[in-house]
Structure formats: structure tokens, C-alpha cells
N, C-alpha and C positions, 0 to 999 in steps of 0.2 A: 504494499500500498505505499501511496505517497500523498504528500500536504504541503499545501504550500501556506505560509505563515505571512500577512504583508501590513506594513504598516508605512504609513507615509511622514515617518517622525524619525527624529536620531534614534536610530536602531537601540545606541549602547544604553540608551534613558528609557528605553519600552520594557519593563522588568515584567508587565503581564504579556506580551508578547514572545520574549523571551522564555518564561516559564510555559505558554503553550507548547512552544516547539522543543523544550527540552521532557514535556510531558509525553509528548507523541513519539519522540524518538526512543523514551525510555519502554513504548509500549510495540517499539519494534519497526515504527513507522519513518521512512525515509524524507525527511521536510527540507524545503527550501525556504530558507527564512530573509523575506525583504524587506529592507527599510531602507533609511538613510543613513550617509557618512557621517562621521562625529565621534563620539566617544566612543573607546575602545569596549567590546564586550567581555564580558568575565570570561574566563579561559572554561568555567564549566559549559558556555555554550561554544563558543569557539573551538574548543578541541574535542567535541563530542563527533564520533565520524559519522553519525547517521544525519547530520546537520550541515547542510551547505549554505553558507552565507553570502548574500548578493547585496551590496550596500551602493547607492544612489547618489549622484550629486545634487545637493538640495538648491533650490531655485529661491533666492532672497532678495530680489527686487524691490519687492513693495514695502521693505524696511528702509530703505535707501533714505526717503524725505520725512516720511513720518507724518503726512498730512493725510487728513481724513479725504479732502477732495478729490486725488489722486490715488489714493489706498486702493479702492476697489477696480478700477482699470489695471494696477500694478500686479494685483493678486491675482486678476484673471491671465495675465499673461504669465505669471510664475506657474498657476494652474496648468498652463496650457504647455510649458516646458516640461512640466512633470509627467504629464499625461503623455507625453512622448516617450519619455526615460522609460516610465514606468511599463507602457506597452510593449516595447521592445524588450524589456526584459523578463515579462512575462510569458511571452511567446517565444522565449528563447529556451523555456523551460519544458523538463518533460512533464508529459500529461499528467495531473494530479487527478485524487480520488476526494480530496476535501481542498477546500479553500478556508482560511479564515482571514479575515480583514478587518484592521481595526477602525472603529470610527470615534470622533474624527481625526482627520480632516476627511468632510464627507466628499468634498471634490476635489481633485478628480478620482479620488482612491475607490470609492465605490462605483463606479460607472466603469471605470479602465477598468478595475478587475475583473468587474461581472463580463464584461465584454471579450475581454483576453482568454478566460479560461472557466468563468463562473457558469455559463450558460452551456456549457459543453453537457452534453447528456451524460446522466450517471454520477456527475460530480456534486460532491454536497457543499453548498454555501452559506457560511457562516459569519455574520456582521457581529465583532463584539464591541459594545458600546461602552466606551468608560467615561465618555461625557455627549452631550446635543451639540452637533458643531454650529448649527447657526447661531445660537446663543453667544459663542465667541466673538462672531462678524458682528453682533449686534452690541456688542459693548465699544466697538470702534464707529460703527456706521449710524447707532440708533435703531430703535426697533423699527421705525416705518420705511426706512430704508428700502428702495426697490430690490437692491443687492440681497437683503436679507430675505427678504419675501422669496424671491427664487432659490435661494440656499435652502431656505425651509422646506420648498416644494420638492426640491431635489434630492433631499437628505431623505424626507420621507417617502419618495418613489422608489429609491434605490433601496432603503431598507425593506419594502416591501416582496423584494426579488428574494431574499434570503430565505434557506429550508430553516434555519434556526437562527434566533437572536439571541446572545448572550450579553448580560448587563452586571455593572457592578452594585446595583442597590435594588430594593424592593421600590422604592418610590419612583427610579427610572424605570422599571417594567410597567408600574401603572401608567406613566405619562406616554411611553411606546405603546401600549395595547389601548390606551381610552383616546390619546391625543394623533396619534399617528396611525391606529388600526393595524398596527402589526401582528402576526400571529405568532404563535411557538416563543414567547418570550421565557427565558431562563435568566435566573439570579446566578451569577458565578460571583462570588465577593471575591476580593482581593484578601489574600491569606498571606502571612509570613513564609517565606521560603525555609525548606529545611536549615539553612544555613545560616539563620538566625537562631541565634542562643544566647540566654542569659549568662555573663561572666560571674565565675565566683568573686568574694570581696578580694582575694588576695592578687588573683589576676587583674581585678578591675583596678585596683590601687598601683600595681606595675605599670600598666598600660598607662593610666591618667597621668603618673608621674614624667615616664617618657614624652607623651604627647605635650604634658604643659611646658616642659624644658623646652622641646622645639617652636612653640609659641612664645616663647618670652614670658611665661605668667609666673609671677610669683608664688615663693614657696610658703604658702600658709592656708589654713582652713576654705576649701575652694568648692562650692557647689558648680556643677557640671550640666548645662542645657544644652544639647545638639538640635538644629532646625534642619532637617534634611528639606533641599531645597534645588529646583531648576531653574531659579531667578526669571522665571515667566511674569508676565502681568496678572495673572491669576493668584499671586501672593502678595499679601499687604506688608513689604517691610515698613512702612509709614508708623504701623502699630506697634511695633517692637521696637523700633527708635523712641517714639514718641514715650512707650512705657519705661524705658531705661531711664529717661529725665526724669518721670514720676516717681519711679522706684529710690533713685538716687536720694530724692527731696525727702520721701518717706523715711530714709535709711539716715540722713543727717538729723531728721528731726528728734529720730528715735535715739541715737547714741548721744545727742545732747541733753535727754533726759535722765541719764543715768552713767555713772562715773567711770563703771565696767562694763558697759555695753558695747559690743562690738558685732558687728553683721559681719557674716563671712564674706569672702570675695564669689563673686558669681561671671562665671565665665559661659556664655552664649555664643557656641559656634555653629554658625551658618553655611553648609555643605553645599558641593556642587558647582556648577558652572553656568552661565549664561549672558545673555548681552546685558542684562539690568546689573550685574555684579560688580563691572568697576564704579559705577554711579555711587551704589548703597556703600562699596567700601570706603570712598572717601568721606562719606558722612557718617559713618561709624567712627573713622580716626577723627574727625571733628568733634566727637562727643568729649566732655570734659568728666572722664569716668574716674572715680574713687572706688566705687565697690562692684560697678558693671560694667563687665567688657565684652563689646560685641566686636566677635572677628568672623572672618571668611576664609575657607580653605578649601581647597580642591581635594578629595581622597580617591584614591585606587579603592576597586572594589573590594580587596580584602580589607584594607585599612580601614573601609567604612563599616565591615561589620562589627569590627571591635570597637570603633568609636561611638557607634550606636550603644552596642553593649556595654559600655563603662558609663553611660551617661545617667545623671540622676532622675533626669526628665527630658521628654521629647516636646520640642514645639512644632505646631503646625498653623503657618500663617495663610494658608489655603482659602481664598474667597471663591467659592464656585457662583460661575456664571449661569449655568442651569440650577444649582441649586440641588443636583439629582447626583451629583457624583461623589464618590468619595478617596480621597486621595492615597494612592499606595503606600506612601509614607508612614502612615497611622498602623500598617498591617507590619512595616517592616519592625518598628517599633514595639509594638506588643510582642515580637516574635523574639525580642532580645530581654522580654520581660521590663520595658521600661515603661512605665506610663505616660499619657499624652494631654496636653494642654494644648488646645484647639480652639482658634477663631471659628464661633458658632455661626455657620449661615443656613441652620435648617434643620428640618426631622431627618434628611436622608443620614447627615452624620452622625445624628445619636443612634441608629442602626449600629454603629460600632463603637462611638465614644459614649459611655455612660458616663454622666458626671458623677464626681464623689465616688465611683467604683474602680474604674480602671483610666480616669483621667478626669480632666475638667474642662469647661466651657468658658469662653469668656466672649464677649461683643466689642470691646474697645479697649484702648490703651491704658486708662483706669483701671479696669477690671483685671486685666494681666499686670499690672504693677502689685494690684492687691493680692493676688493670689501667690506670685512670686514672694512678697514678703512675709506671708502667712506659711509659706511653706519652709521658707528656709532661715526663718528669724532665730531659730535655736539649734540650727545648723553646725556642725554635724552630730551635735550631742544628743536631740532631740529629733531623730527620721521618722517618728511613728504614723505621719500623715504621708510621708512619702510611700512607709512601706506599706499601709493599708492599700493605697493606688498601686504599689508594685505586686500585691496579691491580684488584685483585679486584672494588671494586664497580663501576668502568668495564665491567668485561666483565659483569656483572650487570645493566647497564643496557638490554641487548638481549636480545629484542625491545621493544620499546615496546608498550606499552596496545593502539595503533593496529595494529600488526603482528601482534599474538599474537590480536586479536579477529578482522582478517581469517583467519588461520591455521585457528583452533581453534572460532569462534564463528559465523561468516557464514554458512555453509552450514547448521547446524544451525539458525539462526534465521528466514533467509530463504527456504528449499528451500520451493518451492511444492509438493511431494510431500503427501499428505493425513496424517494426525499419525502420528506413530512408533509409538503405543502405544495398546492399549485399554485403558481408565483402570481401574485395579483398584478392588474395592471397598473398603471399609472394613473392617478385622479386629478382632476384641477384643483389649484390651491385654494385654500381655505381663503 
């Protein structure tokens, strides 16, 4: 059996599609993994004999000017260039039995993949929704822009061609069924890969000492917060900057109230890389930090696992454009037994982050500052609140991705039965 797994995003950052490819290969399936060039792939993927990796050059002219008035035209040009590159790549591959394509971006990914290989008789065509694509465009152009309305119609039309629709939350499943009219929608949560494990206290302390030494952090009691990031517009870094300023003021007032009061040092490490990193690194450096230090650092996959496992707390700044997705970084943190402090954007996030059980939710910078002050006021002597949250995070670490995929997706993807649905024709835009 052969499968093609497609995403028109930086393949090294698409953990969900990497996980699909690995799970299929573990079942004896030959996999062609197609995506954009950029971040190196983990060796667990690149060295797997049954996985052949095909990376395409990205088209990024739409980011050159940053003006909304020309963005839609330049984005269309980029999409057409990517359509040609993706078409050529897919047509050169061996005929598959299964195609899994990640959405978004919906255009040109869904249409080109469908035309190139998905429409062939006997091929099972699966769309994996990690968000709703037209809502991303809506944030740039506005809800009623003609390009947004066309994008919505195309996304809904192409989604209806799928034999199976996978998605990351129950809220998204309801949206796809009720608003898009898609059949056979199934929830496959992002879950931690088996590689994410909690470090014991001794290993955690040893690794943190090395990491802090490399970052030039002072040798004193230090609370460690890790913020996994891809530095996209969907992450609200202004919140953490404003929270750091507010928290410094809370600490100053608290320490002035008693001669022996001393708040521990806090290090907030934002990982990853992206277009916005340089801008916010400059803003981080401009903060008058006494107790709260904001740092940014690119981590190799192996080091990232250890950094996440050594943290006291995880921070998620994702602000969903659709309100329906759940960022995969939440699953990574739970896999390492690390509780999550997450920017609250609605009910879908609460499907995974349960307030005061496996994490904490906040809505603004003031609430984040209050949470961090409360958690670390008596650190490291008193970590009872953190330990309660850690227990909840450890409970949320199971099932792993591998276990959940076998239970919830394997039969849908690999069952040799005929296609599940008669593909619905396109319908007019609402």
C-alpha cells in the first residue's frame, strides 16, 4: 500500500503530518511526504526507510509589502506558483491508495491534490483540518472582502470531496458538519508523541543548569517557563510583554513590604523561529528586567524535547482566528508532564486545557501577571500549586499520538473498503 501526505507549509514544523507519515510507515505503508522546504525534519522521520520526503520551494511574494490593498493579488500569484510546483511533484509520484492533505492552506492545496491524485478511482482522499483556512485570510482583509467569500466557498466545496474529514476538536467537527455540510467528520486530537516524557528532578536540574549557563542566566533560584512558538500572527506576544512589565511592578511592591521578601528570578523562553522573531527580540531586550527575563532561542528537535521537559510551566500565546483549533504545543507540554498557561479564546481550547486541573486560562496581560505571581511567589520552597497542575498534565499525557491514532484513525485510513461517500458536487456560496 502507498500513501501521499501533503501540506503546503514548512514540513519541519508540521508535527501532525509528520506523525501521520510515521504512523502509516509503522503499519507497513510506503509514504511520500510532501511539503515546503525550511526547518529540518526530525531524524525519526527523515531516516525512516518507508518515508520518502519531497520538499518544495515556498512562494512568499505576498509578504514583501505587507499592504492589504495588494495582498490578495500577490497571494493569488503565490498560490498559482505553488499550484504548479505541487502539481508537478504529485504527478511524478507513484500512484497512491491513500492521500492525506492538511488544511489550511485550502487553496491551492485541496484542489491541486484532488486533481493530481485524489480523483483517481480507488484512491481514498482525506482532508485533515487543523484550522479553517478562510478565517486566516479574514484577519488581513476583513470579513466581507470578496476574496474571503471566494476562499470560503472554495474551501467548503473542496472539503466536500473528501472520503474522510479529520479535525482537531469537537467544536471544529460541529462547524464542519453544520456550516460546511461535510460528511464523515471525525475528531483526531493532537496528542503528545511518545518522545515527549517527563524528566526526573535530578535530570531536570542538571539540564537547566547547563541551559541557563549557555543563556547567561544568573545562578539563583529560577522559575522556568517555556513558550513553544512558530512566531506567526496567530500568537499574541504583546500579552507576554505587557504581563512582564505588570509582573515586575507587582514584585517591586511585594518586596518593598518586607525586608526579607525576595521573589525568584523568572525566565520565559520563547522557542522556534519565524518572520516576527527579530522584531520581538528587540522588544524583549528593551525591557527593564529585574526578576522577569524574556528570551528567544531556536532549538534543534532533540534539545527542544529536553527544554520542554525541564520547564516548570508552559505558556501558550496562540489566539485562534477561527476559535476552533487547538495548538499542538499544548499536547507537547502535556506529554512532558508540564502544565499549560494558555490565552483563552473559547470553548474549543477548554476541550484540552482544564482550568486549575492541567493548566490555567487567562484573557489579558493583567491576568497572566497575577497567575505567574501566585504560582511563583514562594518558589522553590512551596510548589504545591504547580505540583497539583503537574499531576493534571501527567494525566493528560495519555493516550499518546501513537495510541490515539491506532484507536481513532487507523481503520478510517487503512480499511480496504470502498470509498465511504459519494463526493458531493459544489454548491453556490452562501
